[in-house]
N, C-alpha and C positions, 0 to 999 in steps of 0.2 A: 729747679727743672734739672734730671740730669740729663748730661748731655749728651750722652752714649748709650744706642742701641743696637749694636752688630748682631748678627748672628752667629752661631760658632763662637771660639775661643777666644778672646781678644785680653790682650793683656792687661789692660788698665781694668775692665769689667772682671774681670777672672781675681784681681788683685780687691777690687772692691765688694766681689760678692764674698769671698773667702773671711777676711778682716769683720764685714756684718756679721758672718755665720761666730766668729771667735768671739766677737762682744757680744753676742745675742748668749752662747753658751755660759761665759763668764757671769752676765748679769741674771741666769735663771741656773746656776749653780752645778752647769754639766761641766764634771770633769774627765782630765784626759784629752780634752779635744787640741789646745792650743800648740803644742807641738807638732803635730799634723798638718794644721795651719798654717805653721810658719813656718815647715817645710817647702809646702803646696805654693806659699807665696814665693820664699827667696827662687824655685823652680823657675817660675813666670819672672822674675829678677834677675836671672842669670845666676847666680847660688851665692853670690856673694853677699854676708847678710847686712854689710853698711846699703848695697844697692838695694837688700828689701825693704831696708827700712827707710830710703828715701824716697821710694815707692810709695810705699802703703802714705806718707806724708803728704804724698805728691795727691792721693786721691782721699783724703782726708774729709772734703768736702761733701765728696760724692758719698761717703760712707753715714756722712750726719743727714743728708738728707734721704738714704734708703731707710736708714734705722727711722727716723722723723713719720714716715709714711709707713713702716711696719706698727709704729706706735700709733699715731693717728687712726689705721684701720683697727685697731685693737679696741680704741677708744681709752688712750692712756698718752699721758703725757712722757715726755724724756726722762722727768723728775721721779714720777711714778713706777716707770718702769723697773721689776722683779721689784 
């Protein structure tokens, strides 16, 4: 279960959403998005690249959960995506 569902923009939610978007773009071959996603995540993590990486690592469990729900809703398993 995803532990947070706040209205508005919250740091961890934004990082989860943007990381999921970047993963989906990579899986489905949409090019040119990763840099923008990285910049967006850095913005929420305080502009420091090292802090952005730590922020991504801290929410990977939630990212996995969101991706699993997307794949499940699409009738796919994670290993069959893309």
